[in-house]
Structure formats: C-alpha cells, structure tokens
N, C-alpha and C positions, 0 to 999 in steps of 0.2 A: 533767311533761307526761303527760296521760292517754293511754290506748292509741289512741283515735280520732285525736287530733292527731299522735301519734307515727307512726301509719300513713300519714297524709296527708303528713307531712314526708318520710318515706322515699320515697314515690311521686314526690313533686315532685323530689327530688334525682336519682332514676333517670331521669326524663324529661329533666332538664337535662343529664345526663351523656352520654346516648347519642349525640346529634348531634355531640358533641365527639370521640367515639371513632371512629365509623364512617368519616368522611372520611380519617382517618389510615390506617386499615386498607386502604381502597381505594387510597390513594396508594402504599403500600408494595407492594401486590400488582401495581399497574400498571407501576411503574417503580422507579428507584432511590429510596431513602428520602430525604426532605427535598428532592426535586427542585423547583426554582423553577417557578412556574406557566408562565413564558414559555420555559422550556428544553425543546426537543423530546425526545421519547423516542428513545433510541438502540436500534435493532434490529440488534445485532451482538454477537459474542462479546467483541470488544474494539474500542475506537475512541479515536483521539487526534487532536485538531484544534488547530492552532497558527497564529498570525499570525507569519510568519517575521521581519519587520522589527523588531518589538517583542519577540518571544519570548513573547508572551502566550498562555497556554493557554486556549482557548475552550470546549473540550469534552473530556472524557475518561471512559472506562469501561474498567475492567480494563486500563489502559494498560501495565502491567508484567507482565501475564500471558503466560507462554510458550505460544505457539501455532504451528502450522505456517504458514509464510508463502507457500506455493505459489510462483508465478512472480515475486512481489515480490523473491525471491532474486536475480533477474537484474540488479537494480540494482547489487548488489555486484560481480557478474561484469563488468558494463559499466564500472564505476568502476575496477576493477583494470586492465582492458585499456587504458583511456584513460590511466591513470597509468604504464603499462608499455611502450607501443609507439606508434610514429607511425601515424596513420590511413591513410597511404598504403602501409603495409607489406603485402606479399602473403602471404596465408595459403593453404596447400595443405591441403585438408580431409583429416584423418586418418580412415581407415576405421573406427576405433574410436569416432569421434564421431557416426556416423550410425546408431546402434542405436535411437534413440528416434524415434517417429513425428513427422512434420511434414508439413503439407499442401503445403509448398513443395519438398520432395524434394531437399534438398542431397545431392550425391553425392561419394563418396570420390574423391580425386584432383583434383577441381575446384579452381580457384584463384580467390579473391576478394580484393579489398582488405579489410583489417581494417575500414575504414569501412563497407563494405557489409554485412559480417557483423554488425556492431554495430547497423546499421540494422534488420536482420532480427530481432535480439534485442529491441530496444526498441520497434519499431513493431508487428511481427507476433508477438512472443514465441515465435520459432521455436526449438525445443529442440535440433535438430541444429546450427543456427548457433551456439547458446550453447555446446554441447559442443565445437564446432570452435574457438571462441575460447579456451576453457579449455585444450584440448590444446596450442594454439599458444603461449599465454602461459606456461603452467605446465610444459610438457613432459610432461604427464601429468595425468590426472584427479585423482588423490590429491594430487599436488604443488600443483595449483591450489587445491584445497579448503584445504590447509594455508595457502596465501597468503591466502585469504579470511578464515580465522579469525585470522591474524596481523593483518590490517587491522581486524578486529572489535575486537581488543585495543587497537590504536592509537586507534581512534575512541571507545573507552570504552563500547562496547555490552555492558553487563554481563549481559544476558539474551538474548544471541544466540549461536547456534552453527550452523554449516553443515556438511552432510554431502555435498552435491553442488552443482554450479554452477547448476542450472536451477530447483530448487524442488520436486523430487519428494519425496513423503512418505517419510521414513526416520527410524529411531531417531537421536536426537541432532541433528535438523534442526529448529530452532525460532528464533523471534524474538518481539518484542513490538511493539505499535503505537508505543510511544514510541521504541524503538530504531530502527525503520524510518523514523520521521520524521527522526531525526538523520542516519541514513545517506542519506536522500533529499536533505536539505538540503545535505549535502556533495557529492553527485553533481550537483546542480543548478548548482553553481559551475563545472562543466565546460561550456563553450559548446556542444560537439557534443551532449552528453547533453540539455541544456536544449532544443536545437532539435529533436532526434529525438522526444522524448516528447510534443511537441505537433504532430507531423506526421501528417496523416490518411492520405496515400498517397505511396509513394515507389517508384520503379523502380530495380532494381539489375541487374547483369550479371556474368558471369564475366570475368576479366581479358582473356581472348582474344575476348570478345564473342559466343561461340557460343551462350550461353544467357542469356535475360533473364527476369526475373520482376517482377511488380507486388505490392508489399507493402501490406496494408491494416491500419490500426491497430485493435487490439482494444478501445480505449477509446471507447465510444459518447458519452461526455460532451463529446468534442472538437468536436461539432457546435455547441456554444455557444462563440462567439468569446472569451469571458472565461475559459474553461477552457483551461489550457495544460499539461496532463499529468495523471498521470505514468505509471502502470503498473497493469495488471490481473493477476489470478492466479486459478487454480482447480485444486483437486484434490478428490477425494471426501472426504478427511479435513479439509482446510482450509476447504472451502466457497468462496464467492465472496469474493475479497480485492481491495482496491482502494486505490491511493494517488492522490488527486486534488488538483490545484493550480489555484487561481484567482487572477488578478490583477485587483483592482478598487479604484478610488479611492486608488491609492497603497499599497494593502495587498496582501500576498502570503499567501494562505491555503493551508495544507497539511493535508489530511485523510488519515488512515490508518484503514482499516476491515478487520478480520479476521472472516471468516464473516459478511459483511454482507448483510442481507436487503434485497430490492428495491433492489439496489445503485445503479442509475442515478438513480432517483427520490429515494431517501433521501440519497445523496451530494449531489445538487444542492440539496436542501432544507437540509441541514446547512451547506453552504457559504454559502448565503444567510443563514442564521441567524448565522453568524460575521460576515458583512458588517454585519448589523443591530447586533450587539454592538459592533463597532468604531465604527460611526456614532454609537451612543449614548455611547460613551466620549469621542468628540470634541466632542459638543455640550454 
C-alpha cells in the first residue's frame, strides 16, 4: 500500500472509531457505567429499592456502603419497643431523656402511654420521645443501644451498628441502604408501626390529660394516597435520608435513600419507575 492510500486508510479508521468511543465516555461520566437507557439516574450516596412481595431488587447504588442513617435509626428503636412492652404501658419521662431539642417539648416527669410516645417517634421524629422510650425499655441509654445491636445481629444486618437510639452522628453509628430495607420490612409486620408511618396528623396527650399536642408527619410524600410510609431523617453528616413505601397494583415497593438529593421529587419518580418495571415483567 503506497503512502497516500495508507494515510487515507488511517484517517478513515480514526473517523469511524471516534463516534464509538465518545458516547461511552459521556455515559460513564453522567452515571453508573453500563446504565440501561431506561433506568433513571440515582442522585444519592446510596439507594436500594425492592418489591417486597417478590423480593425483586429494582434499583441499587452502593447498597452495602456504610453510611450514617440519621433518624432512620428510630425504626429500630420503635421495633424494639413494640416487641418489648404493651402499647398501653405508662411511661414516666426520665429527665435524662430530654437533653435533645424537640419542637414538641416533652418534659421530665410527664407520663404518656408508650403508644403515644411511639407515635411521636414515628410521625414527628421527636428526639426526646425517642430517648424516653429508650430509657423506659432499656433502663438506660447504653443498655438500650446494646439491645439494638443485639437485634441487629438476630436480623443478620452485617453492615449496621448503632451508637444511640435516635440517629445522631457518632463514631460507630452506621448502616446501609440494603440493611435498612431489611429492618424496615421487619418493622412493617407490626400493625401499629405500619399504621403510624402512614399517618399525617395525630393528637396525643399526657395520661392525666393536662397537656395535649398535635403531631405532624415529616414525610411530605404522604400527600399521595398510594404512598404509605415510612421515615425521614437528616443530620449535617448524613444529609437527607428517606425510606418510602408505595402500594400499587398488588405490589409493595420499598425505597431506601441515603444522602438523597431532591428527596421528594426523586423518590416519587423512582417509585413510579419501579411500578413500570413490575408492570413490564407482568406483561
């Protein structure tokens, strides 16, 4: 091959090769490599979405990465309480339980039914109610945390460890999106838990009726009647965290997002994507 034709051949090969390379580079920069065209980009440090009835995993990103779970921790606190004591049990709030700020202002010495304190934990994410439950069930903060981690082991949550009942950032306090999905699936089997996490507003009062308060759910997705839970969370280290549940066409979708961007819009969009996937599988 003379030099003129050799040059033309090399130029043609270069032109043919460039379009094949550039789209791949753009794809890997935009999102996860080899992402299917119809799969949405996940804007979160970690995410896990599953259809609970079938166990089918619909989306995952860094699902086993250990991250701070913020107030998603309270799911374990509520589960332990529900497994340990009757809802009608009277709880006297220990003064050591009200050291954390809460807009509801629970006070030392006040008495509430355990049911109402758990309502404050699950609906309003009240830290002082959460601490009061932990002190009541565990007989102390550290003892309750030990019970939490014992339950972690029984559930087989291999990448989870708790350092406090409420989800404050702390060394050794971490979980994963996959572990939190497993924990939530267990908690949802408790009728009271399942009812409270889909409740928008609930009134509670002290046992003697001298003080009443109205609790408002922190989960803005609940305005959609098909969304039925579960829990929000936030700390400066954890970012916005969310566990969302949707029941649609006989399917139960559960989404866990850690450090989730645009949490309400993105979670709703990802849940609808899960619905589309299951519809496609059935057709």
